[in-house]
C-alpha positions in Angstrom: 1.0 -98.8 43.0 -2.0 -100.8 40.9 -2.4 -100.1 37.0 -5.4 -98.5 36.0 -7.7 -100.7 34.7 -9.7 -99.8 31.1 -12.4 -100.6 30.0 -12.6 -100.4 26.0 -16.7 -100.5 24.8 -17.1 -100.9 21.3 -21.0 -99.9 20.3 -22.1 -100.9 17.0 -25.1 -98.4 15.3 -27.0 -99.4 12.4 -30.4 -98.3 10.9 -32.1 -99.3 7.6 -35.2 -97.5 5.9 -37.6 -98.1 3.3 -38.2 -96.2 0.5 -41.7 -97.4 -1.4 -42.6 -97.3 -4.5 -45.3 -95.1 -6.2 -47.6 -96.1 -8.9 -48.0 -92.5 -11.9 -49.8 -92.5 -14.5 -47.4 -90.5 -17.2 -49.1 -90.7 -20.9 -52.8 -90.7 -21.5 -54.9 -90.6 -25.3 -57.2 -91.4 -26.9 -57.4 -92.2 -30.4 -61.1 -92.8 -31.1 -63.6 -92.4 -28.8 -63.4 -96.2 -27.5 -59.4 -96.5 -27.5 -58.0 -94.9 -24.5 -53.9 -95.6 -24.4 -51.9 -95.3 -20.6 -48.0 -94.9 -19.6 -46.9 -95.7 -16.4 -43.8 -95.9 -14.4 -43.2 -96.3 -10.6 -40.4 -94.0 -8.3 -39.6 -93.6 -4.9 -41.2 -92.2 -2.1 -44.6 -92.9 -0.2 -45.9 -92.7 3.8 -45.8 -96.4 5.4 -47.6 -95.1 7.5 -50.0 -93.6 5.2 -53.8 -94.5 6.2 -55.4 -97.1 4.7 -57.1 -97.1 1.9 -59.8 -98.7 2.0 -62.1 -99.3 5.2 -65.0 -101.7 4.3 -64.0 -103.1 1.1 -65.2 -105.5 -1.3 -67.6 -107.1 1.5 -65.4 -106.6 4.0 -62.6 -108.0 2.2 -60.9 -105.7 1.0 -60.3 -103.3 -2.2 -58.9 -102.2 -6.0 -56.4 -101.5 -6.4 -54.4 -99.8 -9.7 -54.7 -98.1 -12.3 -58.5 -96.8 -13.3 -60.6 -95.3 -16.2 -63.0 -92.1 -15.4 -65.4 -91.6 -18.7 -68.4 -90.3 -18.9 -71.7 -91.9 -18.8 -73.8 -88.8 -20.2 -76.2 -86.3 -17.5 -73.4 -85.6 -14.9 -72.3 -89.1 -13.9 -68.8 -90.9 -14.0 -68.3 -94.1 -14.2 -64.6 -95.5 -12.4 -62.8 -98.7 -14.5 -59.8 -100.4 -13.2 -58.7 -101.6 -15.8 -55.3 -103.1 -14.8 -55.0 -103.6 -10.7 -54.6 -105.8 -7.8 -57.1 -106.6 -5.0 -55.4 -106.2 -1.7 -56.4 -106.9 2.3 -59.1 -104.9 4.4 -57.0 -102.3 5.8 -53.8 -102.2 3.5 -52.1 -98.8 3.2 -51.1 -97.5 0.2 -47.5 -98.6 0.4 -48.8 -102.5 1.1 -51.0 -101.6 -2.3 -48.3 -99.6 -5.2 -45.9 -102.6 -3.4 -48.7 -105.6 -4.4 -49.0 -103.8 -7.8 -45.4 -103.9 -9.0 -45.5 -107.9 -7.7 -48.0 -108.5 -10.4 -47.1 -106.2 -12.6 -44.0 -104.6 -14.8 -42.6 -101.1 -12.4 -43.5 -99.4 -15.8 -45.5 -99.8 -18.8 -48.0 -97.9 -22.2 -50.5 -100.1 -22.5 -54.1 -100.0 -24.6 -57.3 -101.1 -23.2 -61.3 -100.3 -24.5 -63.7 -97.7 -23.1 -67.7 -99.3 -23.4 -68.1 -95.6 -21.9 -67.5 -92.1 -23.9 -64.8 -89.8 -23.2 -63.8 -87.3 -22.4 -61.3 -89.8 -19.9 -59.4 -88.9 -17.5 -56.5 -91.7 -16.0 -56.3 -92.3 -12.6 -54.6 -94.4 -9.4 -56.5 -95.0 -7.4 -58.8 -97.7 -4.7 -62.0 -98.7 -4.2 -64.4 -102.2 -3.6 -65.5 -102.9 -6.6 -64.2 -102.8 -9.6 -66.2 -100.8 -11.6 -67.9 -97.3 -9.4 -69.7 -94.9 -10.3 -68.9 -91.3 -9.3 -70.1 -89.5 -7.3 -71.3 -91.8 -4.7 -69.0 -94.6 -4.1 -65.8 -95.2 -2.0 -63.8 -94.8 -4.3 -60.1 -92.9 -3.5 -57.7 -91.2 -5.7 -54.0 -92.4 -4.3 -53.0 -89.5 -2.4 -49.9 -87.0 -3.7 -50.6 -88.8 -7.1 -53.2 -86.5 -10.0 -54.8 -87.7 -12.5 -54.3 -86.9 -16.2 -56.9 -85.6 -18.2 -57.2 -88.5 -21.6 -55.1 -85.7 -24.6 -58.5 -85.9 -27.6 -56.8 -87.3 -30.8 -56.0 -85.0 -33.6 -58.5 -83.5 -35.6 -56.9 -84.6 -39.1 -56.5 -82.0 -41.7 -59.1 -82.2 -44.8 -59.4 -79.9 -47.8 -62.3 -79.5 -50.1 -61.8 -78.7 -53.9 -64.6 -76.8 -55.9 -64.7 -75.2 -59.3 -64.6 -75.3 -63.1 -61.4 -77.9 -63.9 -62.0 -76.8 -68.2 -59.3 -74.3 -69.4 -60.1 -73.2 -73.0 -57.6 -71.7 -74.8 -60.0 -70.4 -77.8 -59.2 -70.6 -81.3 -55.4 -69.6 -81.8 -53.5 -69.4 -85.4 -50.5 -71.9 -85.0 -48.0 -69.0 -84.9 -49.6 -68.3 -81.5 -50.1 -71.5 -80.3 -46.1 -72.5 -77.7 -45.8 -69.7 -74.9 -50.4 -69.6 -74.4 -51.3 -69.4 -71.0 -55.2 -69.6 -69.8 -56.0 -69.4 -66.1 -59.3 -71.1 -64.5 -59.9 -70.0 -60.5 -60.7 -72.9 -58.0 -61.7 -73.1 -54.6 -60.0 -75.1 -52.1 -62.3 -75.7 -48.3 -59.6 -76.7 -45.6 -61.0 -77.0 -41.6 -57.0 -75.7 -41.0 -54.7 -73.8 -42.2 -51.8 -75.9 -42.7 -48.9 -76.3 -45.6 -49.3 -78.5 -48.3 -46.8 -79.6 -51.2 -48.1 -80.3 -54.7 -46.4 -83.2 -55.5 -47.5 -83.4 -59.3 -49.5 -81.5 -61.7 -49.6 -84.5 -64.9 -46.0 -83.6 -66.9 -46.5 -82.7 -69.9 -50.0 -83.1 -71.2 -50.1 -84.6 -74.7 -53.2 -82.9 -76.3 -51.8 -84.3 -79.7 -51.2 -82.6 -82.5 -47.7 -82.0 -81.5 -49.0 -79.6 -78.5 -48.8 -80.4 -74.7 -49.6 -78.5 -72.1 -48.5 -78.0 -68.1 -50.3 -77.1 -65.3 -49.4 -74.9 -62.4 -51.1 -73.7 -59.3 -50.7 -70.6 -58.2 -47.3 -70.4 -60.4 -45.4 -73.2 -58.4 -44.9 -76.6 -60.4 -43.9 -78.7 -57.4 -43.1 -77.4 -53.6 -44.9 -75.9 -50.9 -47.9 -73.7 -50.4 -50.5 -72.7 -48.4 -53.6 -73.2 -47.8 -56.0 -71.3 -44.8 -58.6 -72.1 -43.0 -61.6 -72.0 -44.4 -62.1 -70.6 -48.5 -59.1 -69.3 -50.7 -59.2 -69.2 -54.1 -56.3 -69.7 -56.3 -55.7 -69.9 -59.9 -55.1 -73.4 -62.7 -52.4 -71.9 -65.0 -51.5 -74.1 -68.3 -48.9 -72.7 -71.2 -48.9 -74.7 -74.4 -45.9 -75.7 -75.9 -45.3 -76.2 -80.0 -43.1 -76.8 -82.3 -45.0 -77.1 -85.6 -49.0 -78.2 -84.8 -51.0 -79.6 -86.9 -55.0 -78.0 -87.1 -58.1 -79.2 -85.7 -59.6 -79.5 -81.8 -57.0 -80.4 -79.2 -57.3 -81.7 -75.5 -55.9 -83.1 -73.2 -56.2 -83.8 -68.8 -54.1 -83.7 -66.1 -54.2 -84.2 -62.5 -53.0 -82.1 -59.6 -52.1 -84.3 -57.1 -51.5 -81.9 -53.2 -51.1 -83.7 -50.0 -51.8 -82.6 -46.7 -50.1 -83.4 -43.5 
């Protein structure tokens, strides 16, 4: 009796997959009308079979892929300028372009550039046949699956101005009426926005001569935080005299109110 023949087959299954990095804009701002700062990073994703990013290209050779600033040139037209880019061959896919960019630049970064146009600005990942294009009316294309970032405008600095007479006149006093005498003036403060401010100094004890000094307060405060509303507000500056044995005669002095804005 013959023994049955056993066949053992070993089958090895293998597979592989690729991940494709996608460049995205994570932040954009401009600090003045010309200086634009942006940040970008790369994440896994994408599709290697995505349609070509350019079919015509620069003289049929390819196109410029990377980070673009879109700015308002006036009259409703816009200009796109490639500021950090690579040139990729004709019919390269978006995945090809992203890989080429990452071979030329770090996977993430922050940069500042000077624009020769005017705000508002938008920062995009895109491609076009030339590094400077008019929008609309060109073959400029934003990268699918990513969004452009509108560059945030710089914050408007807080400004306040003071008006009103700074002179406090205590009048004519008897010697025994000098110590503790208070007089006040009103001043106007005009701020372009509501803000908290800090009284940094009121000049300390102001020496007026003849044994007399004055201490100033702003709205009853010598130091500390105060609130200044948007627009014009009225505030009180008060002088309080101190004296032990004042001598006769005219007395005067001056002090500075220092208020720090954020």
